[in-house]
C-alpha positions as CSV (number, residue, x, y, z in Angstrom):
1,M,-19.1,2.8,6.9
2,I,-19.0,-0.6,5.3
3,K,-16.4,-0.8,2.5
4,D,-16.9,-2.9,-0.6
5,F,-13.4,-4.3,-1.2
6,K,-12.3,-5.1,-4.8
7,L,-10.9,-8.5,-3.6
8,K,-12.9,-10.9,-1.5
9,P,-11.2,-12.7,1.5
10,E,-11.1,-15.9,-0.5
11,E,-9.1,-14.2,-3.3
12,I,-6.3,-13.2,-0.9
13,S,-3.3,-15.6,-1.0
14,D,-0.1,-15.8,0.9
15,I,2.4,-13.9,-1.3
16,A,4.0,-11.5,1.2
17,V,3.5,-12.9,4.6
18,G,5.2,-11.8,7.8
19,Y,5.7,-8.1,7.0
20,G,3.1,-6.8,9.5
21,G,0.7,-3.9,9.1
22,C,0.6,-1.0,6.7
23,I,-1.7,1.8,5.7
24,A,-3.3,1.9,2.3
25,T,-5.9,4.1,0.6
26,D,-9.3,3.0,-0.6
27,M,-8.2,3.9,-4.1
28,I,-6.3,0.6,-4.0
29,T,-8.6,-1.7,-1.9
30,V,-12.0,-0.4,-2.8
31,H,-11.5,1.1,-6.3
32,G,-8.9,-1.5,-7.4
33,K,-6.1,0.9,-8.5
34,K,-2.5,-0.3,-8.5
35,V,-0.1,1.0,-5.9
36,G,1.5,4.0,-7.7
37,Y,3.4,5.4,-4.7
38,M,4.7,3.7,-1.7
39,Y,7.1,4.8,1.1
40,R,8.4,3.3,4.3
41,D,8.4,5.3,7.5
42,E,9.7,4.3,10.9
43,P,7.0,2.0,12.4
44,N,4.4,3.4,14.9
45,N,4.3,0.2,16.9
46,E,5.6,-3.4,16.8
47,M,2.8,-4.5,14.4
48,D,3.6,-1.7,11.9
49,S,5.9,-2.4,9.0
50,G,6.2,1.3,8.3
51,W,4.8,0.9,4.7
52,R,2.3,3.4,3.3
53,F,0.6,2.6,0.0
54,M,-1.3,5.0,-2.3
55,W,-2.5,5.1,-5.9
56,G,-0.4,8.2,-6.2
57,K,-3.1,10.5,-7.6
58,E,-5.1,11.1,-4.4
59,S,-5.8,14.8,-3.6
60,Q,-4.8,16.4,-0.3
61,K,-8.4,16.7,0.5
62,Y,-8.8,12.9,0.0
63,M,-5.8,12.1,2.1
64,D,-7.0,14.4,4.9
65,E,-10.2,12.3,5.3
66,P,-9.4,9.5,7.7
67,S,-12.1,7.2,6.3
68,N,-10.2,7.0,3.0
69,H,-7.3,4.9,4.4
70,T,-7.2,1.9,6.6
71,V,-4.6,-0.4,8.3
72,Y,-4.1,-3.7,6.5
73,D,-1.7,-6.6,6.5
74,V,1.0,-5.9,3.9
75,N,0.1,-9.3,2.3
76,T,-3.3,-8.0,1.5
77,I,-1.9,-5.0,-0.4
78,A,0.5,-7.3,-2.2
79,N,-2.4,-9.2,-3.5
80,Y,-3.8,-6.0,-5.0
81,T,-0.5,-5.1,-6.6
82,P,1.9,-8.0,-6.6
83,D,4.9,-6.1,-8.0
84,I,5.3,-4.3,-4.6
85,K,6.7,-7.5,-3.2
86,E,10.2,-7.0,-4.5
87,F,10.6,-3.8,-2.6
88,L,9.2,-4.8,0.8
89,D,12.6,-5.3,2.4
90,A,13.7,-1.8,1.5
91,P,15.0,0.2,4.5
92,F,13.0,2.9,6.4
93,G,13.0,6.1,4.4
94,S,12.7,4.4,1.1
95,A,10.1,5.6,-1.5
96,F,9.0,4.2,-4.8
97,E,6.6,5.5,-7.6
98,R,5.3,4.1,-10.8
99,N,7.2,5.5,-13.8
100,S,5.8,6.3,-17.3
101,E,6.4,2.7,-18.3
102,G,4.3,1.5,-15.4
103,R,7.2,0.1,-13.3
104,L,7.8,0.9,-9.7
105,V,11.2,2.7,-9.3
106,E,13.0,4.1,-6.3
107,I,12.8,7.8,-5.9
108,E,14.2,10.4,-3.5
109,D,11.3,11.2,-1.2
């Protein structure tokens, strides 16, 4: 399936380079929603940053469908939601969600 991404390749700039890969849902990259929930797992391989990015309102059924999430460079997702950048150096096991004021804050996962 061909995905129609919200940002075109020429709209992606270098704002969070060198972090490696991550997994993000289509709610962010296709539908243009801001990252509303992010957590960092232990990496699966040397290319993986461990970061997982979601809008935060995806249903379990949505998450269970593999075609709804894809591997991206962390820089790509930072272009969709630039305010994630300040948290990208957080240790494995960290989790953040958007609060009622619209700011990402650390939570106990």
